[in-house]
C-alpha positions as CSV (number, residue, x, y, z in Angstrom):
1,M,46.8,-4.8,24.5
2,A,48.2,-7.9,26.3
3,T,45.8,-10.8,26.7
4,W,45.9,-14.1,28.7
5,D,46.6,-17.4,26.9
6,V,47.1,-21.0,27.9
7,Q,50.8,-20.6,28.7
8,D,50.0,-17.9,31.3
9,L,47.5,-20.3,32.9
10,I,50.1,-23.1,33.1
11,K,52.6,-20.6,34.7
12,E,50.0,-19.7,37.3
13,V,49.4,-23.4,38.1
14,S,53.2,-24.0,38.5
15,D,53.5,-20.9,40.8
16,M,50.6,-22.3,43.0
17,E,52.5,-25.6,43.1
18,L,55.7,-23.9,44.3
19,I,53.9,-22.0,47.1
20,F,52.0,-25.1,48.2
21,G,55.3,-27.0,48.4
22,K,56.9,-24.4,50.7
23,N,53.8,-23.7,52.8
24,K,50.9,-26.2,52.6
25,T,48.7,-24.2,55.1
26,S,49.1,-20.9,53.4
27,D,45.9,-18.9,52.8
28,L,47.3,-17.7,49.5
29,I,46.5,-21.0,47.7
30,P,42.6,-20.7,47.8
31,R,42.8,-17.0,46.7
32,M,45.1,-17.9,43.8
33,K,42.7,-20.7,42.8
34,D,39.7,-18.2,42.7
35,A,41.8,-15.7,40.7
36,L,42.9,-18.4,38.3
37,M,39.2,-19.5,37.7
38,A,38.2,-15.9,37.1
39,K,41.0,-15.6,34.5
40,V,39.8,-18.8,32.8
41,E,36.3,-17.3,32.5
42,S,37.7,-14.1,30.9
43,L,39.5,-16.0,28.1
44,H,37.9,-15.6,24.7
45,L,38.4,-19.3,23.6
46,V,40.0,-22.5,24.8
47,T,40.6,-24.9,22.0
48,P,40.7,-28.7,22.6
49,S,44.4,-28.8,22.0
50,N,45.0,-26.2,24.7
51,Y,42.6,-28.2,27.0
52,V,44.9,-31.2,26.5
53,L,47.9,-29.1,27.6
54,L,46.1,-27.9,30.7
55,M,45.0,-31.4,31.7
56,E,48.6,-32.7,31.3
57,T,49.8,-29.9,33.6
58,M,47.1,-30.8,36.2
59,E,48.1,-34.5,36.2
60,K,51.7,-33.6,37.0
61,T,51.0,-31.0,39.7
62,T,51.0,-31.8,43.4
63,L,48.1,-29.5,44.4
64,P,45.4,-30.8,46.7
65,S,42.7,-33.0,45.0
66,D,39.8,-30.6,45.7
67,I,41.6,-27.7,44.1
68,K,42.6,-29.8,41.1
69,K,38.9,-30.9,40.6
70,E,37.7,-27.3,40.7
71,L,40.3,-26.2,38.2
72,E,39.7,-29.1,35.9
73,S,35.9,-28.5,35.8
74,S,36.5,-24.8,35.1
75,F,38.8,-25.7,32.1
76,E,36.3,-28.2,30.8
77,K,33.3,-25.8,30.9
78,K,35.2,-23.1,29.1
79,T,36.4,-25.5,26.4
80,A,32.9,-26.9,25.9
81,A,31.4,-23.4,25.5
82,G,33.9,-22.6,22.7
83,V,33.3,-25.9,20.8
84,Q,30.3,-24.8,18.7
85,G,30.1,-25.0,14.9
86,P,28.4,-22.5,12.5
87,H,25.1,-24.5,12.6
88,R,22.7,-24.9,15.4
89,L,19.5,-26.9,16.0
90,Q,16.3,-24.9,15.9
91,S,12.7,-26.1,16.5
92,T,10.3,-25.4,13.6
93,P,6.5,-25.0,13.8
94,Q,4.7,-28.3,13.6
95,S,1.7,-29.0,11.4
96,M,-1.2,-31.4,12.1
97,T,-3.9,-30.9,9.5
98,M,-6.4,-33.4,10.8
99,P,-6.0,-33.5,14.6
100,F,-9.4,-35.2,15.3
101,N,-8.1,-38.3,13.6
102,Y,-5.6,-38.8,16.4
103,L,-8.3,-39.1,19.1
104,S,-8.7,-42.5,20.7
105,K,-12.0,-44.5,20.9
106,S,-12.8,-43.4,24.4
107,E,-12.2,-39.7,23.5
108,W,-14.6,-40.0,20.6
109,D,-17.2,-41.5,22.9
110,R,-16.8,-38.4,25.2
111,L,-17.3,-36.1,22.3
112,D,-20.5,-37.8,21.2
113,G,-21.8,-37.5,24.8
114,D,-22.4,-34.4,26.9
115,C,-19.1,-32.6,26.3
116,T,-18.8,-28.8,26.4
117,T,-16.7,-26.8,24.0
118,V,-14.1,-26.1,26.6
119,E,-13.8,-29.8,27.6
120,A,-13.4,-30.8,23.9
121,A,-10.7,-28.2,23.4
122,H,-8.7,-29.4,26.4
123,M,-9.1,-33.0,25.4
124,L,-8.0,-32.4,21.8
125,I,-5.0,-30.2,22.9
126,K,-3.9,-32.8,25.4
127,R,-3.9,-35.6,22.8
128,M,-1.9,-33.4,20.4
129,K,0.7,-32.7,23.0
130,M,0.9,-36.4,23.9
131,C,1.6,-37.2,20.3
132,G,4.7,-34.9,20.4
133,L,3.3,-31.6,19.1
134,K,5.3,-28.8,20.8
135,S,4.4,-25.8,18.7
136,L,1.1,-24.7,17.1
137,K,1.1,-23.6,13.5
138,E,-1.6,-21.5,11.9
139,D,-3.2,-24.3,9.9
140,T,-3.3,-26.6,13.0
141,K,-5.0,-23.8,15.0
142,K,-7.5,-23.3,12.3
143,Q,-8.3,-27.1,12.1
144,V,-8.7,-27.3,15.9
145,T,-11.0,-24.3,15.9
146,S,-13.1,-25.6,13.0
147,S,-13.5,-28.9,14.8
148,L,-14.7,-27.2,17.9
149,V,-17.2,-25.0,15.9
150,V,-18.6,-28.1,14.2
151,L,-19.1,-29.8,17.6
152,Q,-20.8,-26.6,19.0
153,V,-23.1,-26.3,16.0
154,R,-24.2,-29.9,16.3
155,S,-24.9,-29.6,20.0
156,T,-27.3,-26.7,19.5
157,K,-30.9,-27.1,18.4
158,T,-31.0,-24.3,15.9
159,K,-27.8,-25.4,14.1
160,T,-26.8,-21.8,13.5
161,L,-23.3,-20.7,12.8
162,P,-21.7,-18.4,15.4
163,P,-20.4,-14.9,14.3
164,S,-17.0,-14.4,12.9
165,A,-15.9,-12.5,16.0
166,E,-16.9,-15.4,18.3
167,M,-14.9,-17.9,16.1
168,Y,-11.9,-15.7,16.3
169,K,-12.2,-15.5,20.1
170,L,-12.4,-19.3,20.1
171,S,-9.1,-19.6,18.1
172,Q,-7.4,-17.3,20.6
173,F,-8.7,-19.6,23.4
174,V,-7.2,-22.6,21.6
175,H,-3.8,-20.8,21.4
176,D,-3.8,-19.8,25.0
177,S,-4.9,-23.3,26.1
178,F,-2.1,-24.9,24.1
179,S,0.5,-22.7,25.7
180,A,-0.9,-23.4,29.2
181,C,-1.3,-27.2,28.8
182,E,1.6,-29.1,30.3
183,V,1.6,-32.8,29.3
184,M,4.6,-35.2,29.0
185,P,5.0,-36.0,25.3
186,L,5.0,-39.7,24.5
187,H,6.7,-39.3,21.1
188,G,9.6,-37.2,19.8
189,G,7.4,-35.3,17.4
190,L,7.4,-34.6,13.7
191,A,7.5,-31.4,11.6
192,K,4.4,-32.5,9.7
193,Y,2.0,-35.2,10.8
194,P,0.1,-37.4,8.3
195,P,-3.7,-37.4,8.2
196,S,-3.9,-40.8,9.9
197,P,-1.9,-41.9,12.9
198,Y,-1.7,-45.4,11.5
199,D,0.7,-44.0,8.8
200,L,3.3,-43.6,11.6
201,G,3.6,-47.3,12.4
202,E,3.0,-49.5,15.4
203,D,5.8,-48.0,17.5
204,F,4.0,-44.7,17.5
205,L,0.7,-46.3,18.4
206,K,2.2,-48.3,21.2
207,A,4.0,-45.3,22.6
208,C,1.1,-42.8,22.5
209,Y,-2.0,-45.0,23.1
210,K,-3.1,-47.8,25.3
211,E,-3.5,-51.3,23.9
212,D,-7.3,-51.4,24.1
213,D,-7.8,-47.7,23.3
214,F,-6.3,-47.1,19.8
215,P,-7.6,-44.3,17.5
216,L,-10.4,-45.1,15.0
217,R,-9.2,-46.3,11.6
218,S,-12.1,-44.5,9.8
219,P,-13.5,-41.5,11.7
220,P,-16.9,-40.2,10.8
221,Q,-16.8,-39.0,7.3
222,D,-19.5,-36.4,7.8
223,F,-17.5,-34.8,10.6
224,A,-14.4,-34.6,8.4
225,N,-16.4,-32.9,5.6
226,S,-18.0,-30.5,8.0
227,V,-14.6,-29.5,9.4
228,A,-13.2,-28.9,5.9
229,T,-16.1,-26.7,5.0
230,M,-16.0,-24.8,8.3
231,S,-12.2,-24.1,7.9
232,K,-13.1,-21.7,5.1
233,Q,-15.4,-19.7,7.5
234,V,-13.1,-19.6,10.5
235,K,-10.7,-16.6,10.7
236,V,-7.7,-16.9,13.0
237,R,-6.0,-13.6,12.0
238,Q,-7.0,-10.3,13.4
239,S,-6.2,-8.6,10.1
240,A,-9.0,-10.6,8.3
241,K,-11.4,-8.5,6.2
242,D,-14.5,-9.9,7.9
243,L,-13.1,-9.2,11.4
244,K,-12.0,-5.6,11.0
245,P,-15.4,-3.9,11.3
246,L,-16.4,-6.1,14.2
247,L,-13.2,-5.5,16.1
248,Q,-13.2,-1.7,15.4
249,S,-16.8,-1.3,16.6
250,G,-15.9,-2.7,20.0
251,A,-18.3,-5.7,19.8
252,S,-15.8,-7.9,21.6
253,S,-15.0,-5.4,24.4
254,A,-18.4,-5.7,26.1
255,G,-17.2,-8.3,28.6
256,G,-20.1,-10.6,28.0
257,D,-22.7,-8.3,29.6
258,P,-26.0,-8.5,27.6
259,M,-27.1,-5.1,28.7
260,V,-23.9,-3.5,27.5
261,N,-24.3,-5.4,24.1
262,M,-27.8,-4.1,23.8
263,N,-26.8,-0.6,24.5
264,N,-24.0,-0.8,21.9
265,Q,-26.5,-2.1,19.3
266,M,-29.0,0.7,20.0
267,M,-26.2,3.3,19.8
268,S,-25.1,1.9,16.4
269,L,-28.7,1.9,15.1
270,L,-29.2,5.5,16.2
271,L,-25.9,6.6,14.5
272,E,-27.1,4.9,11.3
273,K,-30.4,6.7,11.4
274,A,-28.8,10.0,12.1
275,K,-26.4,9.6,9.1
276,A,-29.4,8.7,6.9
277,L,-31.3,11.8,8.0
278,D,-28.2,14.0,7.4
279,E,-27.9,12.6,3.8
280,L,-31.6,13.3,3.2
281,H,-31.3,16.9,4.5
282,K,-28.3,17.5,2.3
283,T,-30.2,16.2,-0.8
284,L,-33.2,18.5,-0.1
285,A,-31.0,21.5,0.4
286,L,-29.2,20.8,-2.9
287,D,-32.5,20.6,-4.7
288,K,-33.8,23.8,-3.2
289,A,-30.5,25.6,-4.0
290,K,-30.7,24.3,-7.6
291,E,-34.2,25.7,-8.1
292,T,-33.2,29.0,-6.6
293,S,-30.1,29.3,-8.8
294,L,-32.2,28.5,-11.9
295,L,-34.7,31.2,-11.1
296,A,-31.9,33.7,-10.4
297,R,-30.2,32.9,-13.7
298,L,-33.5,33.3,-15.6
299,C,-34.1,36.7,-14.1
300,S,-30.5,37.7,-14.8
301,T,-30.6,36.7,-18.4
302,Q,-33.8,38.7,-19.0
303,T,-32.3,41.7,-17.2
304,L,-29.4,41.7,-19.7
305,S,-31.9,41.5,-22.6
306,G,-34.0,44.4,-21.2
307,D,-37.2,42.3,-20.5
308,S,-36.6,41.6,-16.8
309,E,-39.8,43.2,-15.7
310,A,-41.7,41.1,-18.2
311,L,-40.5,37.7,-17.3
312,C,-39.7,38.1,-13.6
313,S,-43.0,39.7,-12.7
314,P,-45.9,37.5,-11.5
315,K,-47.9,38.4,-14.5
316,A,-45.5,36.8,-16.9
317,L,-45.3,33.4,-15.2
318,P,-48.2,30.9,-15.5
319,L,-50.2,30.5,-12.3
320,A,-51.9,27.3,-11.2
321,L,-55.6,27.6,-10.4
322,E,-57.6,25.4,-8.0
323,D,-59.1,23.4,-10.9
324,G,-55.7,22.7,-12.4
325,E,-55.9,25.1,-15.3
326,A,-53.4,27.9,-16.0
327,K,-54.2,31.5,-16.8
328,E,-53.2,32.9,-20.1
329,K,-51.8,36.4,-20.3
330,P,-52.2,38.3,-23.5
331,A,-49.2,39.5,-25.4
332,T,-50.3,43.1,-24.9
333,E,-49.4,43.1,-21.2
334,L,-45.7,42.6,-22.0
335,A,-43.4,45.4,-22.6
336,P,-43.0,46.2,-26.3
337,A,-39.7,45.2,-27.8
338,N,-37.8,47.1,-30.5
339,D,-37.9,44.2,-33.0
340,Q,-41.2,42.9,-34.2
341,S,-40.0,39.3,-34.8
342,L,-38.5,39.1,-31.3
343,E,-41.7,40.4,-29.8
344,E,-43.8,37.7,-31.4
345,Q,-41.4,35.0,-30.2
346,E,-41.5,36.3,-26.6
347,N,-45.3,36.4,-26.7
348,D,-45.4,32.8,-28.0
349,A,-43.0,31.7,-25.2
350,L,-45.0,33.4,-22.5
351,S,-48.4,32.2,-23.7
352,A,-47.3,28.5,-23.4
353,K,-49.0,26.4,-20.7
354,H,-47.5,24.4,-17.9
355,K,-43.8,25.1,-18.7
356,S,-41.1,24.2,-16.3
357,L,-38.4,26.5,-14.9
358,E,-35.8,24.9,-17.1
359,E,-37.8,25.6,-20.3
360,Y,-38.2,29.2,-19.4
361,E,-34.5,29.5,-18.9
362,E,-33.7,27.9,-22.2
363,E,-36.1,30.2,-24.1
364,A,-34.6,33.2,-22.4
365,M,-31.1,32.2,-23.4
366,Q,-32.2,31.7,-27.0
367,M,-33.7,35.2,-27.1
368,L,-30.6,36.7,-25.6
369,C,-28.4,35.0,-28.2
370,K,-30.6,36.3,-31.1
371,R,-30.3,39.9,-29.7
372,K,-26.6,39.5,-29.5
373,A,-26.5,38.3,-33.1
374,Q,-28.5,41.4,-34.2
375,E,-26.1,43.7,-32.4
376,M,-23.2,42.1,-34.1
377,D,-24.9,42.7,-37.5
378,K,-25.2,46.3,-36.7
379,V,-21.5,46.5,-35.8
380,V,-20.6,45.0,-39.2
381,K,-22.7,47.5,-41.1
382,G,-20.6,50.3,-39.7
383,K,-22.6,51.8,-36.8
384,C,-19.5,51.6,-34.6
385,L,-15.8,51.7,-35.0
386,K,-14.0,48.6,-36.2
387,R,-11.2,47.0,-34.4
388,P,-7.7,47.3,-36.0
389,A,-7.6,43.6,-36.6
390,C,-10.7,43.9,-38.8
391,S,-9.0,46.3,-41.4
392,K,-7.9,45.0,-44.7
393,P,-4.2,44.0,-44.9
394,K,-1.9,46.1,-47.0
395,A,-0.7,44.7,-50.3
396,A,2.7,43.0,-50.1
397,P,5.5,44.8,-51.9
398,K,6.4,43.4,-55.3
399,K,9.7,41.5,-55.6
400,K,12.3,43.0,-57.7
401,G,13.1,41.3,-60.9
402,G,16.5,39.8,-61.7
403,Q,19.3,42.2,-62.7
404,K,21.1,42.1,-66.1
405,P,24.4,40.2,-66.2
406,S,27.5,42.3,-65.9
407,P,29.6,43.1,-69.0
408,D,32.7,41.6,-67.5
409,W,30.9,38.3,-66.9
410,M,29.8,38.4,-70.5
411,K,33.4,38.7,-71.5
412,G,34.4,35.7,-69.4
413,I,36.2,37.5,-66.6
414,Y,35.6,35.6,-63.3
415,G,38.2,36.9,-60.8
416,C,37.1,39.0,-57.9
417,L,38.4,40.3,-54.5
418,R,37.3,37.2,-52.7
419,C,39.3,34.8,-55.0
420,R,42.2,37.3,-55.4
421,G,41.8,37.5,-59.2
422,N,41.7,33.7,-59.8
423,V,41.2,33.0,-63.5
424,N,38.7,30.1,-62.7
425,G,36.7,32.4,-60.3
426,C,34.7,31.4,-57.3
427,S,31.0,31.1,-56.2
428,T,30.8,34.9,-55.9
429,C,32.1,35.9,-59.3
430,W,30.3,33.0,-61.0
431,N,27.1,34.8,-60.4
432,E,26.1,36.7,-63.6
433,A,24.4,39.4,-61.6
434,F,27.6,40.2,-59.5
435,Q,28.3,43.9,-60.1
436,G,31.6,44.1,-58.1
437,L,35.2,44.4,-59.2
438,R,36.4,41.7,-61.5
439,F,40.1,40.9,-62.4
440,S,41.3,38.9,-65.4
441,S,44.5,37.7,-63.6
442,R,46.3,37.5,-60.3
443,A,48.7,40.2,-61.4
444,E,45.8,42.6,-62.1
445,W,44.4,42.0,-58.6
446,A,47.9,42.5,-57.0
447,A,48.3,45.8,-58.8
448,F,44.9,46.9,-57.5
449,M,45.7,46.0,-54.0
450,K,49.1,47.8,-54.2
451,Q,47.5,50.9,-55.5
452,K,44.8,50.8,-52.7
453,S,47.5,50.4,-50.0
454,A,49.4,53.3,-51.4
455,K,46.4,55.5,-51.3
456,G,45.8,54.5,-47.7
457,K,49.3,55.6,-46.7
458,K,49.0,59.0,-48.4
459,G,45.7,59.6,-46.5
460,K,47.5,59.1,-43.2
């Protein structure tokens, strides 16, 4: 794709000069000038060397002076836009860790007098901007907010610390006020300001302060200590752990109406009471369900053992009288059991006084286990069929003893079919119990194989 370059621009200028020489009142010259300026703007880049060529061409041309000036300014703007290196200047956040030290004597007098929190914030922000502070870093915002909180606490009679949500709202007010404040800076500014303005020299003091209104060399020490302590309590981030429950509950969305705040507090208290009652109801329901399940398990265990009527009936359980004593039921009222020892144990268990439901359940389970043990003893004695796994295992077959050595092995003949009648033999014919064919030489093995193959041919 063809593109415009500097030579094309020079050619356009020469064409304009020829037309102007032939007809100085032609309307084509202004239109060609506008088209040429549009082509200059569409160029990707005009280097300084190309700009020199264009300026030399404009010096030699005979075009009108007003057209020459417009073209030269267009060439200059395009060249200046392209002359830019890989680096660029960028403003960084500025930090002022002790902004109250930069206040002048008159400003300190106003703080000690009847000065509201809003007035103190505006005065402190104005002084910071006059000293060259253009951006507000997080630590600077926290220090300004801490200073305002200390002034607010000192001005109240109760000396109470405001809530975390209120301090966060104050930090947001400081940020908004800094952005809205428009003051002419008296100094170029620094990336990080020292704690004392006197560390910046006399030039800084003369530029930012009046001669009779310099900052204090030693501000109140108790104020600095209070600000340092308060900075640990102030939260300027919305994601802080202390601010999350307050912001989620909507405490800051009341709009400053005391009736709305009171209604929100009452609703939160009612919700807490309702949750507590729900938890209590769940606990009571669980306890009742537990007692019911224990009683049901007790009855079910006695049903399995055959004594459900004895234990689940009202006669079997101890009843509380008005004087606190329990009735005792004789053992004769219980249903007779098959085993005399088990009957005595059940009578002893039922005659106990003031037993809990858990104790009755444990005794019933013990009796059930004993009955199961007796039933297993009867099974062992042969009153019912045994399982196949309980039968005695059959005796394992005896292993055959070692065979006698073969006669050929005793004679020292080791050759076999595997080693093809080798005189030295192999692992098969070395075995003394090997009862197969043995050959004393390779020739004997060859004769045997020849005879075997001949028999095979006759059979076919």
